[in-house]
NUVO-62236 format. One record per residue (C-alpha): residue number from 1; z, x negated, y. Coordinates in steps of 0.5 Angstrom, whole numbers. Each point is the difference from the previous one (the first is absolute). Layout:
# residues N
[site NUM, [Z, X, Y]]
...
This chain:
# residues 336
[site 1, [344, -247, -148]]
[site 2, [5, 4, -2]]
[site 3, [4, -2, 7]]
[site 4, [-6, 3, 3]]
[site 5, [0, 7, -4]]
[site 6, [7, 1, 2]]
[site 7, [0, -2, 8]]
[site 8, [-6, 5, -1]]
[site 9, [3, 6, -3]]
[site 10, [6, 0, 4]]
[site 11, [-4, 0, 7]]
[site 12, [-5, 5, -3]]
[site 13, [8, 4, -2]]
[site 14, [2, -2, 7]]
[site 15, [-7, 3, 3]]
[site 16, [1, 6, -4]]
[site 17, [8, 2, 3]]
[site 18, [-2, 0, 7]]
[site 19, [-8, 4, -1]]
[site 20, [6, 5, -4]]
[site 21, [5, 0, 4]]
[site 22, [1, 8, 3]]
[site 23, [0, 2, 7]]
[site 24, [4, 5, 4]]
[site 25, [-3, 7, 1]]
[site 26, [-1, -1, 6]]
[site 27, [-5, -7, -1]]
[site 28, [5, -6, 2]]
[site 29, [3, -5, -4]]
[site 30, [2, -7, 3]]
[site 31, [-3, -6, -5]]
[site 32, [3, -2, -6]]
[site 33, [3, -8, 1]]
[site 34, [-2, -2, -7]]
[site 35, [5, -5, 0]]
[site 36, [7, 3, 0]]
[site 37, [-2, 8, -2]]
[site 38, [2, 2, 7]]
[site 39, [-4, 4, 6]]
[site 40, [-1, -4, 4]]
[site 41, [-4, -3, 7]]
[site 42, [-3, -6, 1]]
[site 43, [2, -2, 7]]
[site 44, [-4, -6, 3]]
[site 45, [5, -4, 5]]
[site 46, [-4, -3, 7]]
[site 47, [3, -5, 5]]
[site 48, [3, 4, 6]]
[site 49, [-2, -5, 5]]
[site 50, [-3, 3, 6]]
[site 51, [-6, -3, -1]]
[site 52, [-6, 3, -1]]
[site 53, [-2, -6, -6]]
[site 54, [6, 2, -4]]
[site 55, [-1, 0, -8]]
[site 56, [3, 4, -5]]
[site 57, [4, -4, -5]]
[site 58, [1, 2, -8]]
[site 59, [1, 7, -3]]
[site 60, [7, 4, -1]]
[site 61, [1, 6, -4]]
[site 62, [4, 5, 4]]
[site 63, [2, 5, -7]]
[site 64, [1, 8, 1]]
[site 65, [7, 0, -1]]
[site 66, [5, 3, 3]]
[site 67, [4, -6, -1]]
[site 68, [-2, -4, 5]]
[site 69, [2, -8, 2]]
[site 70, [6, -2, 4]]
[site 71, [-1, -1, 8]]
[site 72, [-1, -8, 0]]
[site 73, [4, -4, 6]]
[site 74, [-6, 1, 5]]
[site 75, [1, 8, 1]]
[site 76, [4, 3, 5]]
[site 77, [6, 3, -2]]
[site 78, [1, 4, 6]]
[site 79, [-4, 2, 6]]
[site 80, [-1, 4, 6]]
[site 81, [-5, 5, -2]]
[site 82, [1, 0, -7]]
[site 83, [-3, -3, -7]]
[site 84, [-7, 3, -2]]
[site 85, [1, -7, -5]]
[site 86, [5, 5, -4]]
[site 87, [-6, 5, 0]]
[site 88, [-5, 1, -5]]
[site 89, [-8, 3, 0]]
[site 90, [0, 5, -6]]
[site 91, [-7, 4, -2]]
[site 92, [-1, 6, -3]]
[site 93, [-6, 5, 1]]
[site 94, [-2, 7, 0]]
[site 95, [-4, 6, -2]]
[site 96, [-1, 4, 7]]
[site 97, [2, -5, 4]]
[site 98, [8, 3, 1]]
[site 99, [4, 1, -6]]
[site 100, [0, -9, -1]]
[site 101, [2, -2, -6]]
[site 102, [0, -6, -7]]
[site 103, [4, -4, 5]]
[site 104, [2, -6, -1]]
[site 105, [0, -7, 2]]
[site 106, [-5, -4, 3]]
[site 107, [2, -6, 5]]
[site 108, [7, -2, 0]]
[site 109, [3, -3, 7]]
[site 110, [-6, 4, 4]]
[site 111, [-1, 5, 4]]
[site 112, [-4, 3, 7]]
[site 113, [-6, 2, -6]]
[site 114, [-7, 2, 2]]
[site 115, [-7, 1, -4]]
[site 116, [-7, 0, 0]]
[site 117, [-6, 2, -4]]
[site 118, [-5, -4, 2]]
[site 119, [-7, 2, 0]]
[site 120, [-2, -4, -6]]
[site 121, [6, 4, -4]]
[site 122, [5, -7, 1]]
[site 123, [8, 3, 2]]
[site 124, [4, -4, 4]]
[site 125, [6, 0, 1]]
[site 126, [3, -3, 6]]
[site 127, [8, -1, 1]]
[site 128, [5, -5, 3]]
[site 129, [4, -4, -6]]
[site 130, [6, -3, 0]]
[site 131, [-1, -5, -6]]
[site 132, [7, -2, -4]]
[site 133, [-3, -6, -3]]
[site 134, [-5, -4, 5]]
[site 135, [3, 0, 7]]
[site 136, [-6, -1, 4]]
[site 137, [-2, 7, -2]]
[site 138, [6, 3, 2]]
[site 139, [-2, 6, 6]]
[site 140, [-8, -1, 0]]
[site 141, [-4, 6, -1]]
[site 142, [-4, -1, -6]]
[site 143, [-5, 4, -4]]
[site 144, [-3, 1, -9]]
[site 145, [-6, 3, -2]]
[site 146, [-2, 4, -5]]
[site 147, [-7, 1, -3]]
[site 148, [2, 6, -4]]
[site 149, [4, 5, 5]]
[site 150, [7, -2, -1]]
[site 151, [0, -1, -7]]
[site 152, [0, -8, 0]]
[site 153, [2, -4, 6]]
[site 154, [-2, -8, 2]]
[site 155, [4, -5, 2]]
[site 156, [4, 1, 6]]
[site 157, [-2, -5, 6]]
[site 158, [2, 0, 7]]
[site 159, [-5, 2, 6]]
[site 160, [-2, -6, 4]]
[site 161, [0, 3, 9]]
[site 162, [-2, -5, 4]]
[site 163, [7, 1, 4]]
[site 164, [-2, -4, 8]]
[site 165, [6, -2, 1]]
[site 166, [7, -2, -3]]
[site 167, [5, 7, -1]]
[site 168, [2, 6, -4]]
[site 169, [-3, 1, -7]]
[site 170, [-5, 6, 1]]
[site 171, [2, 6, -4]]
[site 172, [-2, 7, -3]]
[site 173, [-7, -1, -2]]
[site 174, [-5, 7, 0]]
[site 175, [-7, -3, -3]]
[site 176, [-6, 4, 2]]
[site 177, [-8, -2, -2]]
[site 178, [-4, 1, 6]]
[site 179, [-8, 3, 0]]
[site 180, [-3, -8, 0]]
[site 181, [5, -2, -7]]
[site 182, [5, -4, 4]]
[site 183, [8, 1, 0]]
[site 184, [5, 1, 6]]
[site 185, [7, 0, -1]]
[site 186, [4, 3, 4]]
[site 187, [7, -2, 0]]
[site 188, [6, 0, 5]]
[site 189, [3, -7, 3]]
[site 190, [4, -1, 6]]
[site 191, [-4, -5, 5]]
[site 192, [3, -4, 4]]
[site 193, [2, 3, 7]]
[site 194, [-1, 7, -3]]
[site 195, [7, 3, 0]]
[site 196, [-2, 5, -5]]
[site 197, [-3, -1, -8]]
[site 198, [-8, 2, 1]]
[site 199, [-7, 3, -3]]
[site 200, [-4, -7, -2]]
[site 201, [-6, -1, -4]]
[site 202, [-4, -6, -3]]
[site 203, [-7, 0, -4]]
[site 204, [-3, -4, -5]]
[site 205, [-7, 1, -5]]
[site 206, [5, 0, -7]]
[site 207, [7, 1, -1]]
[site 208, [1, -6, -3]]
[site 209, [-3, -3, 7]]
[site 210, [3, -2, 6]]
[site 211, [2, 5, 5]]
[site 212, [-2, -2, 7]]
[site 213, [4, 3, 6]]
[site 214, [-2, 7, 5]]
[site 215, [6, 0, 2]]
[site 216, [5, 6, 3]]
[site 217, [-4, 7, -1]]
[site 218, [5, 5, 3]]
[site 219, [6, -2, 7]]
[site 220, [5, 4, -1]]
[site 221, [8, 1, 3]]
[site 222, [3, 1, -7]]
[site 223, [0, -3, -6]]
[site 224, [-6, 0, -4]]
[site 225, [1, -1, -8]]
[site 226, [-4, 2, -6]]
[site 227, [-7, 2, 1]]
[site 228, [-3, 6, -3]]
[site 229, [-9, -1, 2]]
[site 230, [-6, 5, -2]]
[site 231, [-7, 1, 2]]
[site 232, [-1, 8, 0]]
[site 233, [-6, 4, 5]]
[site 234, [-1, -6, 3]]
[site 235, [6, -2, 3]]
[site 236, [5, -6, -3]]
[site 237, [7, 3, 0]]
[site 238, [6, -4, 0]]
[site 239, [8, 3, -1]]
[site 240, [7, -2, -2]]
[site 241, [7, 3, 1]]
[site 242, [4, -1, 7]]
[site 243, [6, -2, -4]]
[site 244, [4, 5, 3]]
[site 245, [4, 4, -1]]
[site 246, [-2, 8, -1]]
[site 247, [0, 4, 5]]
[site 248, [0, 8, 0]]
[site 249, [-1, -1, -8]]
[site 250, [-6, -4, 2]]
[site 251, [-2, -8, -1]]
[site 252, [-4, -3, 6]]
[site 253, [-6, -4, -2]]
[site 254, [-5, -4, 3]]
[site 255, [-8, 2, 0]]
[site 256, [-4, -5, 3]]
[site 257, [-8, -1, -1]]
[site 258, [-6, -4, 1]]
[site 259, [-8, 0, 0]]
[site 260, [-1, -6, -4]]
[site 261, [6, -2, -3]]
[site 262, [3, -3, 7]]
[site 263, [4, 1, 6]]
[site 264, [3, 6, -3]]
[site 265, [2, 5, 6]]
[site 266, [6, 4, -1]]
[site 267, [0, 8, -1]]
[site 268, [5, 5, 0]]
[site 269, [6, -1, -5]]
[site 270, [0, 4, -6]]
[site 271, [8, 3, -1]]
[site 272, [0, 3, -7]]
[site 273, [5, 0, -6]]
[site 274, [-2, -7, -2]]
[site 275, [0, -7, 2]]
[site 276, [-8, -2, -1]]
[site 277, [4, -6, -3]]
[site 278, [-6, -1, -6]]
[site 279, [-8, 1, -1]]
[site 280, [-6, 5, 3]]
[site 281, [-5, 1, -4]]
[site 282, [-6, 4, 0]]
[site 283, [-1, 7, -4]]
[site 284, [-4, 6, -1]]
[site 285, [0, 3, 7]]
[site 286, [5, -6, 4]]
[site 287, [5, -5, -1]]
[site 288, [6, 0, -4]]
[site 289, [6, -4, 2]]
[site 290, [4, -2, -5]]
[site 291, [8, -2, 2]]
[site 292, [6, -1, -3]]
[site 293, [0, 6, -5]]
[site 294, [-4, 4, 4]]
[site 295, [-7, 2, 2]]
[site 296, [-3, 3, 7]]
[site 297, [-7, 3, 0]]
[site 298, [-5, 0, 7]]
[site 299, [-7, 1, 0]]
[site 300, [-2, -4, 7]]
[site 301, [5, -5, 0]]
[site 302, [4, 3, 5]]
[site 303, [3, 6, -2]]
[site 304, [5, -1, -5]]
[site 305, [4, 5, -5]]
[site 306, [4, -1, -6]]
[site 307, [-3, 1, -6]]
[site 308, [5, -2, -7]]
[site 309, [6, -4, -1]]
[site 310, [4, -3, -6]]
[site 311, [-7, -3, -1]]
[site 312, [4, -5, -5]]
[site 313, [-2, -6, 5]]
[site 314, [6, -4, 2]]
[site 315, [-1, -4, 7]]
[site 316, [-7, -3, 4]]
[site 317, [-5, 2, -5]]
[site 318, [-7, -3, -1]]
[site 319, [-4, 6, -3]]
[site 320, [-7, 0, -2]]
[site 321, [-5, 4, -4]]
[site 322, [-3, -3, -6]]
[site 323, [-8, 3, -2]]
[site 324, [3, 4, -6]]
[site 325, [4, 4, 4]]
[site 326, [7, -3, -2]]
[site 327, [5, -2, 7]]
[site 328, [3, -7, 0]]
[site 329, [6, -2, 3]]
[site 330, [4, -6, 2]]
[site 331, [7, 1, 4]]
[site 332, [6, -3, 2]]
[site 333, [6, 1, -5]]
[site 334, [6, -4, 0]]
[site 335, [3, -5, -6]]
[site 336, [4, 4, -6]]
């Protein structure tokens, strides 16, 4: 009886500690690991087998601290084209959509983040994930869900895509919810026979279902990476940067459109003082593009002007406006 009473008291104390834990000024607080006392996120790691039947394996902790795990033997040391696993996802928030503050570690060894607020107020973060504890989840598109507008997050799980033939790993996710409630995932894929990586898509009824392959959605004679896609005024708009050097102080960005979100057609390139590597969202009166530290605005999706510099965001941000008016962003930053 005494042991039962003591156990009940311990449970109530832990519950009271969690319930009374303070939130940050802008509404985000990562979950608390009650075993270690560290602020942490539970990450459920799944098999990276190419078959859609791949099942998740046991959970592991991703701890919110600057000291990250050392690179295991399977992590490449020197790779031509960069080492994205040496970057982390940072999360920050803003009251006005311009001045982002309260930056903190979100997911270590991850990048190319995107945020989607669904019609039933689920917040879904998708990103390229490079697990340092499970080799099968190194370089996989993954996701985590928040049911309280970013205060706490679910276990991280792999996005399952039914790739029709063996090939490179899909990368650079952008998740969209369609009118019927289903989801379309846009991503970069280097199909066999293509000279360059291109824009592809897959579709599923739910984020935890297998995404069925839809194929290539834009044919380009140059590298087409990191899609940013939005539906505005009856048109689907797709943006990305050309990854070329500046001309006359401006960067050239790709713009393409589609009536149904499939088979995009190239429009006039956008030459502006920032690269369109990031995210585009609908705001009052038009569209806003969030890039590295800068934003641009367009009233129609075709004509753009620089809007804001020094937003506080890092590389390739994903941004969402929450119902209370707070803007939440995740972006890529280097470790340390």
